[in-house]
C-alpha positions as CSV (number, residue, x, y, z in Angstrom):
1,X,15.7,-15.4,25.4
2,X,17.5,-18.0,23.3
3,X,19.9,-17.9,20.4
4,X,18.0,-18.8,17.3
5,X,20.6,-18.4,14.6
6,X,24.3,-17.4,14.1
7,X,25.0,-16.0,10.6
8,X,28.6,-15.6,9.5
9,X,29.8,-13.4,6.6
10,X,33.0,-12.6,4.9
11,X,33.3,-9.0,3.5
12,X,33.9,-9.1,-0.2
13,X,37.0,-6.9,-0.5
14,X,36.5,-6.0,-4.1
15,X,32.9,-4.9,-3.7
16,X,33.7,-3.0,-0.5
17,X,36.6,-1.2,-2.1
18,X,34.4,-0.2,-5.1
19,X,31.9,1.3,-2.7
20,X,34.7,3.2,-0.9
21,X,35.8,4.6,-4.3
22,X,32.3,5.6,-5.1
23,X,32.0,7.5,-1.8
24,X,35.3,9.2,-2.4
25,X,36.6,7.5,0.8
26,X,39.5,5.7,-0.8
27,X,42.0,5.9,-3.6
28,X,42.6,3.3,-6.3
29,X,46.0,2.5,-4.7
30,X,44.6,1.2,-1.4
31,X,45.4,2.2,2.2
32,X,48.7,3.6,3.4
33,X,48.5,0.8,6.0
34,X,49.3,-1.8,3.4
35,X,50.8,0.1,0.5
36,X,53.6,2.2,2.0
37,X,57.0,1.4,3.4
38,X,56.5,0.3,7.0
39,X,58.9,-1.8,9.0
40,X,57.5,-5.3,9.4
41,X,58.6,-8.9,10.1
42,X,59.3,-9.5,6.4
43,X,61.4,-6.4,5.9
44,X,64.6,-8.5,5.7
45,X,63.4,-9.9,2.4
46,X,63.8,-7.2,-0.3
47,X,60.9,-8.4,-2.4
48,X,58.5,-7.8,0.5
49,X,59.9,-4.6,1.9
50,X,57.9,-1.9,0.1
51,X,54.3,-3.0,0.8
52,X,52.8,-5.1,3.6
53,X,50.1,-6.2,1.1
54,X,52.8,-8.2,-0.7
55,X,52.7,-10.8,2.1
56,X,49.9,-10.1,4.5
57,X,47.3,-12.9,4.5
58,X,44.6,-11.9,7.0
59,X,41.9,-13.0,4.7
60,X,39.5,-10.1,5.2
61,X,36.8,-9.0,7.6
62,X,34.5,-11.5,9.2
63,X,31.1,-10.3,10.4
64,X,28.9,-12.3,12.9
65,X,25.2,-11.7,13.4
66,X,23.6,-13.5,16.3
67,X,19.8,-13.5,16.2
68,X,17.7,-14.3,19.4
69,X,14.2,-15.8,19.3
70,X,12.7,-12.4,20.3
71,X,14.2,-10.8,17.1
72,X,17.0,-8.9,18.8
73,X,20.3,-9.1,16.8
74,X,23.9,-8.6,17.8
75,X,26.9,-7.8,15.6
76,X,30.5,-8.7,16.0
77,X,33.6,-8.7,13.9
78,X,37.1,-10.0,13.5
79,X,39.6,-10.8,10.7
80,X,41.0,-14.0,9.2
81,X,38.6,-14.5,6.3
82,X,37.5,-18.0,5.6
83,X,39.7,-19.5,8.3
84,X,38.0,-17.6,11.0
85,X,34.5,-17.8,9.5
86,X,34.6,-21.6,9.0
87,X,35.5,-22.1,12.7
88,X,32.5,-20.1,13.7
89,X,30.1,-21.7,11.2
90,X,31.3,-25.3,11.3
91,X,32.3,-25.6,15.0
92,X,31.3,-22.8,17.4
93,X,27.8,-22.2,15.9
94,X,26.4,-25.5,17.0
95,X,27.1,-25.0,20.7
96,X,25.4,-21.6,20.6
97,X,22.0,-22.4,19.1
98,X,19.4,-22.7,21.8
99,X,21.6,-21.1,24.5
100,X,20.8,-18.0,26.5
101,X,22.9,-15.2,25.0
102,X,23.0,-13.5,28.4
103,X,25.2,-16.4,29.7
104,X,28.3,-14.7,28.1
105,X,30.8,-15.9,30.6
106,X,29.7,-19.5,30.2
107,X,29.6,-19.3,26.4
108,X,33.1,-17.8,26.3
109,X,34.4,-20.7,28.4
110,X,32.7,-23.2,26.2
111,X,34.1,-21.6,23.0
112,X,37.6,-21.5,24.4
113,X,37.5,-25.1,25.5
114,X,36.1,-26.6,22.3
115,X,38.8,-24.9,20.3
116,X,41.7,-25.8,22.7
117,X,42.9,-28.8,20.5
118,X,43.7,-26.4,17.7
119,X,43.4,-23.0,19.4
120,X,44.6,-20.9,22.3
121,X,46.0,-18.1,20.0
122,X,45.6,-16.8,16.5
123,X,42.6,-17.5,14.2
124,X,40.6,-19.6,16.7
125,X,40.6,-16.8,19.3
126,X,39.7,-14.3,16.6
127,X,36.7,-16.5,15.9
128,X,35.8,-16.5,19.6
129,X,36.3,-12.7,19.7
130,X,33.8,-12.0,16.9
131,X,31.1,-14.1,18.6
132,X,31.8,-12.6,22.0
133,X,31.4,-9.0,20.5
134,X,28.1,-10.0,18.9
135,X,26.8,-11.5,22.2
136,X,27.6,-8.3,24.1
137,X,26.0,-6.2,21.4
138,X,22.9,-8.3,21.6
139,X,22.6,-8.4,25.4
140,X,23.1,-4.6,25.8
141,X,20.4,-4.1,23.1
142,X,18.1,-6.4,25.1
143,X,18.7,-4.2,28.1
144,X,18.0,-1.1,26.0
145,X,21.3,0.5,27.1
146,X,24.7,1.4,25.6
147,X,27.3,-1.4,25.8
148,X,29.4,0.6,28.2
149,X,26.5,0.5,30.7
150,X,26.4,-3.3,30.5
151,X,30.1,-3.3,31.1
152,X,29.7,-1.4,34.4
153,X,28.9,2.1,33.4
154,X,31.0,5.1,32.3
155,X,34.2,6.1,34.0
156,X,34.7,9.3,31.9
157,X,32.5,11.6,29.8
158,X,35.0,12.0,27.0
159,X,38.3,10.5,26.0
160,X,41.1,12.1,23.9
161,X,42.3,10.2,20.8
162,X,45.7,10.0,19.1
163,X,46.3,9.4,15.4
164,X,48.4,6.6,13.9
165,X,50.0,7.6,10.6
166,X,52.7,9.8,9.3
167,X,50.7,12.9,8.0
168,X,51.8,15.3,10.7
169,X,51.0,18.5,8.9
170,X,47.4,17.4,8.3
171,X,46.6,16.3,11.8
172,X,48.5,18.7,14.0
173,X,45.7,21.2,14.5
174,X,42.8,18.7,14.9
175,X,42.9,18.4,18.7
176,X,44.5,15.0,19.1
177,X,46.7,14.0,22.0
178,X,49.5,13.1,19.7
179,X,50.6,11.1,16.7
180,X,51.9,7.6,16.5
181,X,54.4,7.2,13.6
182,X,54.6,4.0,11.6
183,X,58.4,3.4,11.6
184,X,59.6,2.8,8.0
185,X,62.8,0.9,8.7
186,X,64.2,-2.0,10.7
187,X,67.5,-3.8,11.3
188,X,67.8,-4.9,7.7
189,X,68.2,-1.3,6.6
190,X,71.2,-0.8,8.8
191,X,72.6,2.5,10.1
192,X,71.1,4.4,7.2
193,X,67.6,3.2,8.1
194,X,68.2,4.2,11.8
195,X,69.1,7.7,10.7
196,X,66.0,7.9,8.5
197,X,63.8,6.8,11.4
198,X,65.4,9.4,13.7
199,X,65.0,12.1,11.0
200,X,61.3,11.3,10.7
201,X,60.8,11.6,14.5
202,X,62.8,14.9,14.5
203,X,60.8,16.3,11.6
204,X,57.5,15.3,13.3
205,X,58.6,17.0,16.6
206,X,59.3,20.2,14.7
207,X,55.9,20.1,13.0
208,X,53.9,19.2,16.0
209,X,55.7,21.5,18.4
210,X,56.8,20.8,22.0
211,X,53.5,19.7,23.5
212,X,51.9,17.1,21.4
213,X,52.9,13.5,22.1
214,X,54.9,11.3,19.7
215,X,54.7,7.5,19.8
216,X,56.4,4.9,17.5
217,X,54.8,1.8,16.0
218,X,57.3,-0.8,15.0
219,X,55.1,-3.7,14.1
220,X,57.2,-6.6,15.3
221,X,60.1,-5.6,13.0
222,X,63.0,-4.7,15.4
223,X,65.2,-6.7,17.8
224,X,66.4,-5.9,21.3
225,X,69.7,-4.2,20.3
226,X,68.0,-2.2,17.5
227,X,65.2,-1.0,19.9
228,X,67.7,0.1,22.6
229,X,69.8,2.0,20.0
230,X,66.7,3.6,18.4
231,X,65.4,4.7,21.8
232,X,68.7,6.5,22.4
233,X,68.6,8.2,19.0
234,X,65.0,9.6,19.5
235,X,65.3,10.4,23.1
236,X,65.8,14.2,22.4
237,X,62.4,14.3,20.8
238,X,60.4,13.2,23.8
239,X,58.8,10.0,22.5
240,X,56.0,8.9,24.8
241,X,56.1,5.2,24.0
242,X,57.7,2.7,21.6
243,X,55.3,0.0,20.5
244,X,55.6,-3.7,19.5
245,X,59.2,-3.7,18.5
246,X,59.7,-7.5,18.9
247,X,57.8,-10.6,17.9
248,X,55.0,-11.2,20.4
249,X,56.5,-14.4,21.8
250,X,59.8,-12.8,22.8
251,X,58.8,-12.2,26.4
252,X,62.4,-12.1,27.6
253,X,63.3,-9.6,25.0
254,X,60.5,-7.3,26.0
255,X,61.5,-7.6,29.6
256,X,65.0,-6.6,28.7
257,X,64.1,-3.5,26.7
258,X,61.6,-2.5,29.3
259,X,64.4,-2.5,31.9
260,X,67.0,-0.8,29.7
261,X,64.9,1.8,27.8
262,X,64.2,4.7,30.2
263,X,63.5,7.6,27.9
264,X,60.2,6.1,26.5
265,X,57.7,3.6,27.8
266,X,57.5,0.2,26.2
267,X,54.1,-0.9,24.8
268,X,53.0,-4.1,23.4
269,X,50.1,-6.6,23.2
270,X,48.4,-6.0,19.8
271,X,49.2,-9.6,18.7
272,X,48.9,-11.2,22.1
273,X,45.9,-13.5,22.9
274,X,43.7,-14.0,26.0
275,X,44.4,-13.3,29.6
276,X,46.9,-16.2,29.7
277,X,49.2,-14.4,27.2
278,X,48.8,-11.2,29.1
279,X,49.7,-12.9,32.4
280,X,53.0,-13.8,30.8
281,X,53.6,-10.2,29.7
282,X,52.7,-8.8,33.1
283,X,54.6,-11.5,35.1
284,X,57.9,-10.9,33.2
285,X,57.6,-7.1,33.3
286,X,57.5,-6.9,29.5
287,X,55.8,-3.5,29.1
288,X,54.6,-0.4,30.8
289,X,51.5,-0.1,28.5
290,X,49.3,-3.0,27.4
291,X,47.5,-2.9,24.0
292,X,44.9,-5.7,23.4
293,X,42.9,-5.7,20.3
294,X,39.4,-6.7,21.3
295,X,38.6,-8.2,17.8
296,X,41.6,-10.6,18.3
297,X,42.3,-11.0,22.0
298,X,39.0,-12.8,22.9
299,X,36.5,-10.0,22.7
300,X,35.1,-7.7,25.4
301,X,34.9,-10.5,27.9
302,X,38.6,-11.2,27.8
303,X,39.6,-7.5,27.5
304,X,37.8,-6.8,30.7
305,X,39.8,-9.4,32.5
306,X,43.0,-8.0,31.0
307,X,42.1,-4.5,32.2
308,X,41.6,-5.9,35.7
309,X,44.9,-7.7,35.7
310,X,46.6,-4.6,34.4
311,X,45.0,-2.5,37.1
312,X,46.4,-4.8,39.8
313,X,49.8,-4.2,38.3
314,X,49.3,-0.5,38.0
315,X,49.6,-0.6,34.2
316,X,47.5,1.5,31.7
317,X,45.7,-0.3,28.9
318,X,45.4,1.4,25.5
319,X,43.5,-1.0,23.2
320,X,44.8,-1.4,19.7
321,X,42.4,0.4,17.3
322,X,40.3,1.4,20.4
323,X,38.7,4.4,18.6
324,X,38.1,2.5,15.4
325,X,36.2,-0.5,16.7
326,X,32.7,0.4,18.1
327,X,32.8,-2.3,20.8
328,X,36.3,-1.2,21.9
329,X,35.2,2.4,22.3
330,X,32.6,1.3,24.8
331,X,35.3,-0.7,26.7
332,X,37.5,2.5,26.7
333,X,34.7,4.4,28.4
334,X,33.9,1.6,30.9
335,X,37.5,1.2,32.3
336,X,39.3,3.5,34.7
337,X,42.8,2.5,33.4
338,X,42.2,3.2,29.7
339,X,43.4,6.8,29.2
340,X,43.3,7.2,25.4
341,X,41.7,5.9,22.2
342,X,43.6,5.1,19.1
343,X,42.3,6.5,15.8
344,X,43.6,6.4,12.2
345,X,42.6,7.8,8.9
346,X,42.5,4.5,7.0
347,X,42.8,6.1,3.5
348,X,44.7,9.2,4.5
349,X,44.0,12.3,6.7
350,X,42.4,14.1,3.8
351,X,39.5,11.7,3.7
352,X,36.9,10.9,6.3
353,X,36.7,7.3,7.4
354,X,33.7,5.4,5.9
355,X,32.7,1.9,6.9
356,X,31.0,0.2,3.9
357,X,29.4,-2.4,6.2
358,X,28.4,-0.7,9.4
359,X,26.7,2.6,10.0
360,X,26.8,4.3,13.4
361,X,30.6,4.0,13.8
362,X,31.6,7.0,15.9
363,X,34.2,9.5,14.8
364,X,36.2,11.8,17.0
365,X,35.3,15.5,17.1
366,X,38.2,18.0,17.6
367,X,40.4,15.1,18.7
368,X,38.0,13.7,21.3
369,X,35.4,10.9,21.5
370,X,32.2,11.7,23.4
371,X,30.3,9.1,25.4
372,X,28.3,6.9,23.0
373,X,24.6,7.4,23.1
374,X,23.1,4.5,21.0
375,X,22.1,1.2,22.6
376,X,24.4,-1.8,22.1
377,X,27.6,-1.0,20.3
378,X,25.7,1.6,18.4
379,X,26.1,0.1,15.0
380,X,23.8,-1.6,12.4
381,X,24.3,-3.0,8.9
382,X,24.1,-0.3,6.3
383,X,21.3,-0.5,3.7
384,X,22.6,-2.7,1.0
385,X,25.5,-4.1,3.2
386,X,24.4,-7.6,2.5
387,X,25.4,-7.1,-1.1
388,X,29.0,-6.8,0.1
389,X,28.9,-9.9,2.3
390,X,29.4,-13.5,1.3
391,X,27.5,-15.7,3.8
392,X,28.7,-19.1,4.8
393,X,25.9,-21.7,4.2
């Protein structure tokens, strides 16, 4: 079996949103993830405080389709728009054609090394991730087995999800482990913002009751002092973990808050890349929970290594968007030290998630994900999906 072609697409955001509107799966105003007040690295600039869409430049979804000479296809995904897609199409693609897709470890090593002069983190590793996911999807399809079987088999029959978002009243009775709140305010909002953050946590605890977990997502918006003070303020409300409070390169800062904050676990890693970045996190004692995003960190191949490293350090791994990305859900089921899957209602908890590109994306039932049954990652392009995709030629 040899790789015959590697096709790269960018999802046309306007067309995809139009389909979501037609399906009743979105509103005209866009997702709460980009259109509501959420603390972020640009919150100290007033003109960028209210909406992350005012400054985010991820460039849109990138879809990779790898086709083998026996007709089997594999699908992968990342973000970064044209920047990611052009690296795959103009650089990575040429070393893949004619190679055996089953040699995933070798191919990952080659992709990493050819992008070293401009890579190591960020967009180039996003490109590697998308290709790696497509390879794993293809190979598990060739073996006629679900992806988690190709990764070593199932370690659990079901996994409980938690929900990221601030709609406590809508999600409290849906069976989830807990709710991760998107913190609205950071240091630039001063003491008043701190009080409002604490009030949101207090209100959420009252709505959810004493048993559901509460976590806080801070999206690189805080600093060491602010994190320590906020942890003290929310300690009475039993916060399970506080996530990504600092910029990802502040390893010393993470180590400090991980030492000083005792009322909640410190979690991070969403914007960290490869096992080399995670080695730094682990070596400096930066967190008690590691959170790789498999569409960014280097794909399934690198995420497996990170899970092994975390296991040796007795750390749980809870992948960012683990219940939203089909490949990540298979990783969740294949690893002993992944206890939960993250889920979110992208356009609000009153709407069911709908992926305009892929069908077969699994949704939780009563707060739990069951063991995937389809071969590969379990996804395929929807009928008409190519109309939403702009292919690089």
